[in-house]
N, C-alpha and C positions, 0 to 999 in steps of 0.2 A: 434509518438514521443516515442515509447517504445525502451528502451535500452536493447537489448537481452544479452549483455555481463554482465550487472550487476546482472541479474538473476542467471547466472551460477556461479558467484562469491559467492553469498549467499548460493547456494546449495552445492557447492563443499567444503566449509569450515565447518567442524564439530564444534559444540559448545561443549566445554569440561565442564563437570560437576565437581563440587568440589568433591574430593575423600572423601568418607565417610569411617569411620572406620570399618563398617560392611562388605563392599565389598573389597576384596583384588585385584580383577581384575579391571583394568581401561579400559573402552570402550569409544569409541567416541560416543557422543550423537548428533544425527542429528536433526535438527529443524523440528517442525511440520509445516504443510502448513500455519496455521494461524500465527505462529511466523515469517515465511518467508515473508508473506504479510506485516506484520507490519514493518519489517526491510526494505523491498522494498519501502514502503510508506515514511519511515523516510529518506531514501536515496534520493528519488524523491524530497521531499520538501527541503532537504538540497541543492540539485543542483539548484532548482528554486530560493532558497534564495540567493545563491551565484550570480546568474544572475540578481537578483532583479525583478523577474517575478512572485512572489507569488501572489500579488494583482491582476494582470491581469488573472492569472490562476483561482483564486477563483471567480472572476467576471464572467468568461466564464462558470464555473461550476454552479454558481447560475442561470445564464440565461438558461442553458440546463435543470436544474431541474424545473424551472418555466414553461418552454414550455411543459415539460412532464406532469406537473400538469394540465395545461390548456387543454391538449389534451383529457383528460378523463372526463372533466366536461361537462355534457350535456347542450347544448344550449337551452334556453327558446324560444319557437316559439312566434313571435309577432302576435297579433290578429288584 
């Protein structure tokens, strides 16, 4: 369910910083990877919210995390 087009949109748009009085040159400020991830997550949840599928998505995510947790718990042998 990855939308490859949205990733390119975030990367291609530079985030413009406020011009400070110290620097006379204005350069485009490109986002860090962490900032891009945050923006992508926000976009993803907005799309889910518009579809009304946030609860379903979070329930599935909770289930996956629970099964991962059970996977690494050692089972106690019965005597």
